[in-house]
Backbone as a ProteinNet text record, in pm:
[ID]
protein_1_A
[PRIMARY]
MSENMSDGYIFVSYSHVDNAVEEMRLATRQISKIIADLNDELQPLKNSWEGDDRRVYDEKQAAWNNAVHNMGQWLEDNAKTLDHIRELYTKNEQKQAQSWQEVRSGR
[TERTIARY]
496.5	618.3	590.1	644.9	555.9	572.6	448.1	417.4	534.8	527.3	604	766.8	805.9	955.4	1061.8	1009.5	1027.4	1171.7	1114.3	1216.9	1415.8	1461	1532.8	1575.7	1513.9	1575	1491.9	1567.4	1485.9	1430.7	1394.9	1265.2	1285.1	1336.9	1358.8	1262.4	1193.1	1069.5	1152.3	1199.5	1268.6	1189.7	1092.7	1027.4	948.2	916.7	831.2	934.7	1040.2	1188.9	1152.3	1190.1	1168.2	1038.4	920.9	810.5	829.9	890.4	866.7	1003.1	1056.7	1130.4	1081.9	1040.7	909.9	818.2	755.3	670.8	731.7	842	911.9	967.2	986	1014.1	878	797.7	686.3	626.6	593.1	547.8	614.1	802.6	802.3	758.3	790.7	715.3	633.8	515.9	375.1	352.6	465.6	460.6	464.9	609.8	639.6	513.6	466.7	360.9	277.3	207.2	141	138.2	282	347.8	331.6	359.6	342.8	236	163	37.3	-14.2	-34.4	-66.7	-23.7	94.5	220.5	145.2	71.6	63.7	-98.5	-172.7	-295.2	-297.9	-230.1	-177	-160.1	-79.4	-6.9	-89.6	-239.2	-293.5	-347.6	-367.2	-440.6	-324	-151.7	-59.4	-28.3	-53.9	-36.5	-73.6	-208.4	-283.6	-295.6	-223.7	-136.4	-37.9	-45.6	71.3	80.6	203.5	205.6	260.6	207.6	216.7	235.7	124.8	20.1	112.5	185.3	247.9	389.9	401.4	558.2	513.4	444.2	378.2	365.5	319.1	292.6	404.3	490.7	563.5	719.7	644.7	771.8	718.8	593.5	553	558	563.6	540	673.9	775.4	926.5	940.3	893.9	915.3	816.5	733.3	668.3	755.6	755.2	840.1	979.8	1053.6	1146	1133.9	1015.9	951.7	958.1	852.7	851.5	1017.8	1098	1217.6	1225.4	1251.7	1334.4	1300.6	1183.6	1064.4	1095.3	1140.7	1157.9	1294	1410.4	1568	1519.7	1466.7	1471.5	1406.7	1290	1232.7	1349	1415.8	1511.5	1581.8	1669.2	1721.2	1777.9	1623.3	1567	1532	1499.7	1459.3	1621.6	1748.7	1866.5	1908.8	1856.7	1944.7	1869.6	1714.4	1657.2	1708.1	1685.3	1779.4	1852.7	1974.1	2130.9	2099.2	2006.5	2070.3	1929.2	1849.9	1831.1	1977.7	2040.1	2193.2	2236.1	2257.7	2338.4	2252.5	2156.8	2068.6	2093.9	2125.7	2112.2	2207.3	2407	2471.6	2517.5	2488.5	2456.6	2447.5	2314.2	2222.4	2301.9	2348.3	2461.6	2545.2	2632	2699.2	2718.8	2572.6	2522.2	2526	2493.9	2446.1	2582.1	2613.2	2785.5	2872.6	2840.3	2881.9	2818.4	2705	2647.2	2696.1	2746.3	2742.6	2878.8	2975.5	3075.6	3111.7	3025.2	2991.3	2991.4	3075.1	3077.2	3069.1	2947.6	2956.4	2980.2	3064.2	3105.4	3229.8	3339.3	3450.5	3526.1
-290.9	-250.5	-247.3	-309.1	-344.6	-248.7	-215.7	-149.7	-139.8	-255	-306.7	-231.8	-143	-124.4	-156.2	-271.6	-276	-343.4	-407.7	-547.7	-555.5	-359.3	-346.8	-352.8	-417.7	-408.2	-258.8	-254.5	-162.2	-237	-206.2	-251.3	-107.3	-167.3	-43.1	-94	-10.2	-41.3	-18.6	-54.5	82.9	129.4	18	85.5	230.5	193.8	341.7	408.8	380.4	483.3	550.2	531.1	540.3	651.1	593.9	612	767.7	796.9	906.1	1042.9	958.6	1048.9	1175.6	1029.2	1084.1	1142.1	1143.9	1214.4	1414.8	1395.1	1499	1628.9	1489.6	1602.1	1697.4	1605.4	1622.1	1750.9	1719.8	1825.7	1930.8	2000.1	2045.5	2151.9	2047.3	2092.9	2162.5	2040.3	2122.8	2269.2	2267.9	2409.4	2523.1	2472.5	2627.9	2629.4	2531.2	2573.4	2606.8	2634.2	2669.9	2842.2	2908.3	2954.8	3074.6	2994	3017.2	3070.5	2990.6	2995.2	3085.8	3163.3	3259.9	3387.4	3396.6	3499.5	3537.1	3474	3460.5	3499.2	3500.4	3550.3	3728.3	3677.2	3803.1	3933.4	3924.3	3952.9	4099.5	4120.5	4192.2	4327.3	4263.9	4301.1	4399.9	4343.3	4417.1	4500.4	4512.7	4628.3	4713.9	4747.9	4816.1	4918.5	4842.5	4903.2	5019	5087.4	5186.4	5244.9	5333.9	5371.9	5225.3	5311	5189	5107.2	5105.9	4933.9	4832.9	4899.2	4814.2	4751.2	4880	4887.5	4735.1	4787.7	4648.4	4492.3	4530.1	4420.7	4375.1	4403.5	4367.3	4290.8	4371.5	4344.2	4210.4	4185.8	4058.9	3972.5	3963.3	3898.7	3853.5	3930.3	3850.7	3779.6	3789.9	3720.2	3614.2	3578.9	3486.5	3402	3426.6	3318.8	3332.9	3406.2	3363.8	3228.6	3252.7	3082.1	2990.1	2990.8	2923.1	2845.3	2892.3	2914.3	2826.9	2807.6	2777.3	2671.8	2670.5	2536.8	2451.7	2432.2	2373.6	2323.9	2414.7	2375.8	2290.2	2309.6	2176.9	2120	2060.4	1918.5	1866.6	1971	1898.2	1811.1	1945.9	1825.3	1713.2	1751.9	1627.3	1477.6	1507	1365.3	1335	1428.8	1344.8	1309.2	1337.8	1295.9	1135.7	1162.9	990.8	935.7	994.6	863.4	819.9	915.5	853.5	772.9	778.1	645.9	528.1	587.3	442.9	332.7	455.8	342.4	334.4	376.3	284	193.6	157.7	78.5	-48.9	24	-152.5	-138.2	-111	-119.4	-206.3	-197.5	-275.2	-400.7	-393.3	-532.1	-611.8	-559	-611.4	-688.2	-623.6	-673	-773.1	-703	-872.3	-956.9	-970.6	-1117.8	-1185.9	-1108.6	-1111.2	-1198.9	-1122.7	-1205.8	-1372.3	-1358.7	-1481.6	-1572.1	-1504.1	-1604.5	-1721.2	-1617.1	-1694.4	-1723	-1781.8	-1898.4	-2038.3	-2085.2	-2244.6	-2347.6	-2442.7	-2540.1	-2694.6	-2706.8	-2841.8	-2849.6	-2963.3	-2960	-2925
-717	-619.6	-431.3	-367.5	-214.2	-96.8	-52.8	-19.5	156.6	177.5	319.5	267.8	282.9	313.2	401	501	620.2	663.9	510.5	558.6	476.4	460.8	430.3	342.2	179.8	100.5	-14.2	-122.6	-210.3	-342.7	-386.2	-516.4	-585.1	-734	-804.5	-975	-1014.3	-1125.3	-1188.1	-1328.2	-1463.2	-1495.7	-1499.4	-1634.1	-1548.2	-1414	-1363	-1336.6	-1344.3	-1351	-1456.3	-1552.7	-1719.7	-1775	-1651.7	-1711.9	-1611.4	-1508.8	-1451.7	-1517.1	-1544.9	-1680.5	-1757.6	-1800.3	-1969.9	-1904	-1813.6	-1738.2	-1736.7	-1658.7	-1616.4	-1732.4	-1855.9	-1924.7	-2061.4	-2081.2	-2102.4	-2004.9	-1923.2	-1861.7	-1879.1	-1842.8	-1928.1	-2068.3	-2151.2	-2260.1	-2282.3	-2195.6	-2173.8	-2167.6	-1984.6	-1953.8	-2078.7	-2105.9	-2256	-2319.1	-2406.2	-2494.3	-2425.7	-2314.9	-2281.1	-2226.1	-2196.1	-2223.9	-2346.4	-2411.4	-2553.8	-2623.8	-2628.2	-2675.4	-2585.7	-2488.9	-2377.2	-2370.8	-2479.3	-2494	-2676.7	-2711.9	-2827.3	-2846.8	-2755.7	-2747	-2671.5	-2585.2	-2535.7	-2601.3	-2731.6	-2797.7	-2854.1	-2958.4	-3011.6	-2803.3	-2760.4	-2584.5	-2568.2	-2533.6	-2518.9	-2582.4	-2720.2	-2789.5	-2802.7	-2734	-2698.9	-2601.9	-2461.1	-2358.2	-2379.4	-2255.3	-2311.3	-2153	-2121.4	-1998.9	-1910.1	-1751.9	-1694.4	-1683.8	-1718	-1772.6	-1792.2	-1958.9	-2034.6	-1941.3	-1883.8	-1818.5	-1705.8	-1641.1	-1505.8	-1575.7	-1651.1	-1725.6	-1746.3	-1844.3	-1869	-1826.8	-1650.9	-1530.7	-1501.8	-1499.8	-1450.9	-1523.9	-1674.6	-1769.9	-1752.5	-1790.7	-1772.3	-1627.6	-1477.4	-1393.4	-1397.2	-1458.3	-1505.9	-1563.2	-1742.4	-1762.4	-1735.6	-1701.1	-1576.7	-1510.9	-1421.3	-1319.9	-1394.3	-1512.5	-1600.5	-1614.9	-1699.6	-1721.6	-1645.1	-1493.7	-1401.7	-1389.4	-1369.6	-1308.5	-1429.1	-1528.5	-1625.3	-1621.4	-1591.6	-1551.7	-1444.5	-1347.5	-1228.8	-1226.8	-1337.8	-1364.3	-1495.3	-1618.8	-1615.7	-1560.9	-1455.7	-1382.7	-1325.1	-1273	-1161.3	-1230.9	-1391.3	-1448	-1481.1	-1554.2	-1584.6	-1393.2	-1337.3	-1172.8	-1192.4	-1131.3	-1226.5	-1298.5	-1420.1	-1514.7	-1463.9	-1398.1	-1367.9	-1276.8	-1211.6	-1072.7	-1108.3	-1217.6	-1213.5	-1365.8	-1437.4	-1439.1	-1361.4	-1289.9	-1150.6	-1104.5	-1078.4	-1047.2	-1095.2	-1224.4	-1346.2	-1349.8	-1331.4	-1351.5	-1227.8	-1137.3	-949.8	-1026.3	-1095.1	-1064.3	-1164.3	-1282.4	-1355.2	-1258.6	-1232.3	-1171.4	-1086.9	-950.2	-894.2	-987.2	-1031.6	-1165.4	-1182.4	-1264.8	-1275.7	-1179	-1084.1	-956.1	-922.2	-895.4	-918.3	-999	-1191.6	-1254.2	-1222	-1145.1	-1153.5	-1014.3	-974.3	-784.7	-895.4	-875.2	-870	-792.5	-819.8	-765	-714.7	-622.2	-617.5	-672.7	-662.5	-685.2	-843.9
[MASK]
+++++++++++++++++++++++++++++++++++++++++++++++++++++++++++++++++++++++++++++++++++++++++++++++++++++++++++

């Protein structure tokens, strides 16, 4: 991809877009797995807590889980948006190529 974008052209590298979308989805899955693994590892410790300690931890854990869920949703939404943009660029490029196919020279 050209570093100089002042020429007014937009260059779309479809493989880079595809990779970015897949990396967003992979990051979401990895974060979810890390949180699930951490919760599993902490379970024996959590079982020993009582009273305010447990209540406060449960509140914080719920907020953390909610934040991770929201981040995952945000990543997935943006991955879908990026994928949609790629589709639009592809369709537009195909349409432009078709327009040139229809150009005739001579008589």
